[in-house]
C-alpha positions in Angstrom: -10.8 43.7 -36.5 -7.1 43.0 -35.9 -7.8 43.0 -32.2 -10.4 40.3 -32.5 -8.1 38.1 -34.6 -5.2 38.6 -32.1 -7.5 37.7 -29.2 -8.8 34.6 -31.0 -5.2 33.5 -31.7 -4.1 34.2 -28.2 -6.9 32.0 -26.7 -6.2 29.2 -29.2 -2.5 29.2 -28.3 -3.4 29.3 -24.6 -5.7 26.3 -24.9 -3.1 24.3 -26.9 -0.4 25.2 -24.3 -2.7 24.2 -21.5 -3.6 20.9 -23.1 0.1 20.1 -23.7 1.0 21.0 -20.1 -1.8 18.8 -18.7 -1.1 15.8 -21.0 2.7 15.8 -20.3 2.0 16.2 -16.6 0.0 12.9 -16.4 1.9 9.6 -16.5 1.4 6.1 -15.4 3.7 4.8 -12.7 4.9 1.2 -13.2 4.1 -0.7 -10.0 7.0 -3.0 -10.6 9.4 -0.1 -10.5 7.8 1.5 -7.4 7.4 -1.8 -5.5 9.8 -4.4 -6.7 8.3 -7.9 -6.5 4.8 -6.6 -5.8 3.4 -7.7 -9.2 4.5 -11.3 -8.8 1.9 -13.9 -8.4 2.2 -15.4 -4.9 1.8 -19.2 -4.6 0.6 -19.5 -1.0 1.4 -23.2 -1.1 5.1 -22.3 -1.0 4.8 -19.4 1.5 5.2 -20.1 5.2 2.3 -18.2 6.7 1.5 -19.6 10.1 0.4 -17.2 12.8 2.8 -18.2 15.6 5.9 -18.7 13.5 5.5 -16.0 10.8 2.7 -13.5 11.2 3.1 -12.7 14.9 6.8 -12.1 14.8 6.3 -9.9 11.7 3.5 -7.9 13.3 5.5 -7.7 16.6 8.6 -6.3 14.9 7.1 -4.1 12.3 3.7 -3.0 13.7 3.3 -3.6 17.4 6.2 -1.2 18.2 6.3 1.9 20.5 4.1 4.6 19.1 2.1 2.4 16.8 0.1 -0.8 17.6 1.6 -1.7 20.9 -0.2 -1.8 24.3 -0.7 2.0 24.3 -2.7 1.8 21.0 -1.2 5.0 19.7 -2.0 3.7 16.2 -5.6 3.2 17.1 -5.4 -0.6 17.4 -3.5 -3.0 19.6 -1.7 -5.9 17.7 -0.5 -8.3 20.4 -2.8 -11.3 20.3 -4.3 -13.5 17.5 -7.8 -12.1 18.3 -6.7 -8.5 18.0 -4.7 -9.1 14.8 -7.2 -11.4 13.1 -10.1 -9.0 13.8 -8.2 -6.3 11.9 -7.2 -8.6 9.0 -9.2 -6.6 6.5 -7.6 -3.4 7.5 -4.2 -4.9 7.5 -4.8 -6.3 4.1 -5.8 -2.9 2.7 -3.1 -0.9 4.4 -0.1 -3.2 4.4 -0.7 -5.6 1.4 -2.7 -3.5 -1.1 -1.8 0.2 -0.5 1.6 -0.6 1.1 1.1 2.5 3.3 1.8 0.6 6.5 4.0 0.3 8.4 4.6 4.0 8.2 8.3 3.7 9.3 9.3 1.6 6.2 7.6 -0.5 3.6 7.4 -4.2 4.1 9.6 -6.4 1.9 7.8 -8.5 -0.8 8.3 -11.7 1.2 6.7 -10.1 4.3 3.8 -8.9 2.2 3.4 -12.5 0.9 3.3 -13.8 4.4 0.5 -11.5 5.4 -1.4 -12.0 2.1 -1.3 -15.8 2.3 -2.3 -15.8 6.0 -5.2 -13.5 5.4 -6.3 -15.4 2.3 -6.3 -18.7 4.3 -8.8 -17.2 6.7 -6.3 -15.8 9.3 -6.0 -19.1 11.3 -4.5 -19.3 14.8 -1.9 -21.8 13.9 
């Protein structure tokens, strides 16, 4: 009888300890702390987002570099012309703007993300 009571108490304690461990292990990251400036609303009317002056230089310096999206296509896609870049705008939006997982070398600055976001949202024009 004592063995049954001890076993029951052991399992209850084990369940409580497991629940406490699971609950304290889960937390919510604050996006504003992880990605400063990422939760700010972007007014595209004030963001310079033309392809030739803003987007192409940004892509050329951050993405179309050796071992990534240059002419060798090591990154799977080539980003050198408007046609190549605009055809990948949805993927760029997901990877660089939403997930912030590209470029892999270093994250884009909030102002750079705004440029890409506004250019994509305006239809990715060749301007």
